[in-house]
C-alpha positions as CSV (number, residue, x, y, z in Angstrom):
1,X,0.0,0.0,0.0
2,X,1.5,3.4,-1.1
3,X,0.7,6.8,0.4
4,X,1.5,10.3,-0.7
5,X,4.0,11.6,1.8
6,X,2.0,14.7,2.9
7,X,-1.2,12.7,3.4
8,X,0.3,10.0,5.5
9,X,1.7,11.4,8.8
10,X,4.5,9.8,10.8
11,X,3.2,9.0,14.3
12,X,5.7,8.8,17.2
13,X,5.2,7.0,20.6
14,X,7.1,9.8,22.4
15,X,6.3,13.5,22.2
16,X,10.0,14.3,21.5
17,X,9.4,12.9,18.1
18,X,7.5,16.0,17.1
19,X,9.7,18.5,19.0
20,X,6.8,20.6,20.3
21,X,7.3,24.2,21.7
22,X,7.4,24.3,25.5
23,X,4.0,25.9,25.8
24,X,2.4,23.0,23.8
25,X,4.0,20.1,25.5
26,X,1.5,19.8,28.4
27,X,-1.4,19.9,26.0
28,X,0.0,17.0,24.1
29,X,1.1,14.8,26.9
30,X,-1.5,15.3,29.7
31,X,-3.7,12.2,30.1
32,X,-6.5,13.9,31.9
33,X,-9.7,14.7,30.1
34,X,-9.0,17.3,27.4
35,X,-12.6,18.6,28.0
36,X,-11.8,19.4,31.7
37,X,-8.5,20.9,30.8
38,X,-10.0,23.2,28.2
39,X,-12.9,24.2,30.5
40,X,-10.4,25.4,33.0
41,X,-8.9,27.8,30.4
42,X,-12.1,29.6,29.4
43,X,-15.4,31.0,30.5
44,X,-17.5,29.0,28.0
45,X,-16.5,25.6,26.6
46,X,-18.6,23.8,24.0
47,X,-18.5,21.0,21.5
48,X,-19.5,21.9,18.0
49,X,-20.4,18.7,16.0
50,X,-19.5,19.0,12.4
51,X,-20.8,15.6,11.2
52,X,-21.2,12.0,12.1
53,X,-21.4,9.6,9.1
54,X,-20.1,6.6,7.3
55,X,-16.7,7.2,5.6
56,X,-13.5,5.3,4.8
57,X,-10.7,5.0,7.3
58,X,-7.8,7.4,6.5
59,X,-4.6,5.9,5.0
60,X,-2.5,6.4,8.2
61,X,-5.3,5.0,10.5
62,X,-5.2,1.5,9.2
63,X,-2.2,0.2,11.1
64,X,-3.4,1.8,14.4
65,X,-6.8,0.0,14.0
66,X,-5.2,-3.3,13.0
67,X,-6.6,-3.2,9.5
68,X,-4.9,-4.7,6.5
69,X,-6.6,-2.2,4.2
70,X,-8.9,0.8,4.2
71,X,-12.4,-0.1,5.2
72,X,-15.6,1.6,6.1
73,X,-15.9,3.3,9.5
74,X,-18.4,5.5,11.4
75,X,-16.7,8.9,11.5
76,X,-17.3,11.8,13.9
77,X,-15.7,15.2,13.6
78,X,-16.1,18.1,16.0
79,X,-14.6,21.4,17.0
80,X,-13.8,22.1,20.6
81,X,-14.4,25.8,21.3
82,X,-13.2,28.0,24.2
83,X,-15.1,31.3,24.4
84,X,-16.2,30.5,20.8
85,X,-12.6,30.3,19.5
86,X,-11.9,26.9,17.8
87,X,-8.9,25.4,19.6
88,X,-9.1,21.7,18.8
89,X,-10.4,19.7,15.8
90,X,-11.2,16.2,16.9
91,X,-11.7,13.2,14.5
92,X,-13.0,9.8,15.7
93,X,-13.5,6.6,13.8
94,X,-15.1,3.3,14.7
95,X,-14.9,0.3,12.3
96,X,-18.4,-0.6,11.0
97,X,-18.0,-4.2,12.2
98,X,-18.3,-2.9,15.8
99,X,-21.6,-3.8,17.5
100,X,-24.0,-1.5,19.3
101,X,-23.0,-3.2,22.6
102,X,-19.4,-2.3,22.0
103,X,-20.0,1.5,21.8
104,X,-23.7,2.0,22.9
105,X,-23.3,5.7,23.4
106,X,-21.4,6.6,20.2
107,X,-24.5,7.3,18.0
108,X,-26.3,9.5,20.5
109,X,-23.5,11.9,21.5
110,X,-24.7,14.9,19.6
111,X,-22.7,17.8,21.0
112,X,-21.6,16.1,24.2
113,X,-17.9,15.4,24.8
114,X,-16.8,11.9,23.6
115,X,-13.6,12.2,25.6
116,X,-15.4,12.8,28.8
117,X,-17.8,9.9,28.1
118,X,-14.9,7.6,27.5
119,X,-13.2,8.7,30.7
120,X,-16.3,8.0,32.8
121,X,-17.0,4.5,31.4
122,X,-15.2,1.8,33.5
123,X,-15.5,-0.7,30.7
124,X,-13.2,1.4,28.4
125,X,-9.5,0.7,28.2
126,X,-7.2,3.3,26.9
127,X,-4.0,2.8,24.9
128,X,-0.9,5.0,24.7
129,X,-0.8,8.4,23.2
130,X,1.0,8.9,19.8
131,X,2.0,12.2,18.3
132,X,2.5,13.7,14.8
133,X,2.9,16.9,12.9
134,X,0.2,17.1,10.2
135,X,1.4,18.9,7.1
136,X,-0.9,20.9,4.7
137,X,-1.5,17.9,2.5
138,X,-2.9,15.7,5.3
139,X,-6.7,15.2,5.2
140,X,-7.2,16.2,8.8
141,X,-5.2,19.4,8.3
142,X,-7.4,20.2,5.3
143,X,-10.6,19.4,7.2
144,X,-9.6,21.5,10.2
145,X,-8.9,24.4,7.9
146,X,-12.3,24.0,6.2
147,X,-14.1,23.7,9.5
148,X,-12.8,27.1,10.8
149,X,-13.2,28.8,7.4
150,X,-9.6,29.3,6.3
151,X,-8.0,28.1,3.1
152,X,-5.0,26.5,4.7
153,X,-2.6,26.8,7.7
154,X,0.8,28.3,7.3
155,X,2.6,25.6,9.2
156,X,2.1,21.9,10.3
157,X,-0.3,21.3,13.1
158,X,0.5,19.2,16.2
159,X,-1.8,16.3,16.8
160,X,-2.1,13.3,19.1
161,X,-4.2,10.2,18.9
162,X,-5.2,7.3,21.1
163,X,-6.8,3.9,20.6
164,X,-9.6,2.8,23.0
165,X,-11.2,-0.6,23.5
166,X,-14.6,-1.5,24.9
167,X,-15.8,-5.2,24.8
168,X,-14.8,-6.3,21.3
169,X,-14.7,-2.9,19.7
170,X,-12.0,-0.4,18.9
171,X,-12.2,3.4,18.6
172,X,-9.5,5.8,17.5
173,X,-9.5,9.4,18.5
174,X,-7.3,12.0,16.9
175,X,-7.0,15.5,18.3
176,X,-5.5,18.3,16.1
177,X,-4.4,21.4,18.0
178,X,-5.3,24.6,16.3
179,X,-3.3,27.9,16.5
180,X,-5.8,29.6,18.8
181,X,-4.9,27.1,21.6
182,X,-1.5,28.7,22.0
183,X,-3.2,31.8,23.4
184,X,-5.1,30.1,26.2
185,X,-4.2,30.8,29.8
186,X,-5.7,29.1,32.9
187,X,-8.1,31.2,34.7
188,X,-7.8,31.3,38.5
189,X,-11.5,30.7,39.3
190,X,-12.1,28.2,36.5
191,X,-11.3,25.0,38.3
192,X,-14.8,25.6,39.8
193,X,-16.2,26.2,36.3
194,X,-14.5,23.0,35.0
195,X,-16.2,21.1,37.9
196,X,-19.6,22.5,36.8
197,X,-19.0,21.4,33.2
198,X,-18.2,17.9,34.5
199,X,-21.4,17.7,36.6
200,X,-23.6,18.9,33.7
201,X,-22.0,16.4,31.4
202,X,-22.6,13.6,33.9
203,X,-26.3,14.5,34.1
204,X,-26.6,14.7,30.3
205,X,-24.8,11.4,29.9
206,X,-27.0,9.7,32.5
207,X,-30.2,10.9,30.7
208,X,-28.8,9.7,27.3
209,X,-28.0,6.3,28.7
210,X,-31.5,5.9,30.1
211,X,-33.0,6.9,26.7
212,X,-31.2,4.0,25.0
213,X,-33.3,1.5,26.8
214,X,-32.6,-2.0,27.8
215,X,-31.6,-3.1,24.3
216,X,-28.3,-1.2,24.3
217,X,-29.0,0.1,20.9
218,X,-27.6,3.6,20.3
219,X,-30.2,6.4,19.9
220,X,-30.5,8.2,16.6
221,X,-28.0,11.1,16.2
222,X,-29.6,14.5,15.7
223,X,-28.1,17.2,13.6
């Protein structure tokens, strides 16, 4: 299988492989919920869902998912916004052969945080973080630019990804860090705000879980 160099990123198991600037290192390596971390850096945090649909796995996702070739996946893409500024573009794929009992919440997330949902589920196992610099020709760099309404970025974007397992299913989350993230500073009183975000997400997640019913089938995703 051959890939165009710019569309196939090189992923490293250690952050030093991408040589991040000092102010970005903690964003890349911190294993706490990115939702909580972002909420502590702004007055208003929100998830903007771009789409959730069937697609093909990207060329450089196949090995991470244990696939011999590109296959169909369920794809979810969102922007994470702090005080309305887009700071992270997140891309998630689940192979279509995964069952509803593997990821019962995936289809009903809407604009809730997937990352927080994964952190709160005791059945979810998390792999190691891997890191890359996405160049302008990479599909996720191009999609991130389109999502925020620019033609292109002037430099590669730092990204990280992680594989998750639940029952017999796998799920791959890639987070692309956008230029606006560099300007975020922690607000002294926002640990309390981050706690409020967490509590509201727990309530929303609980209501969604009850709505799925005893069958474990995911609810329909609403636009």
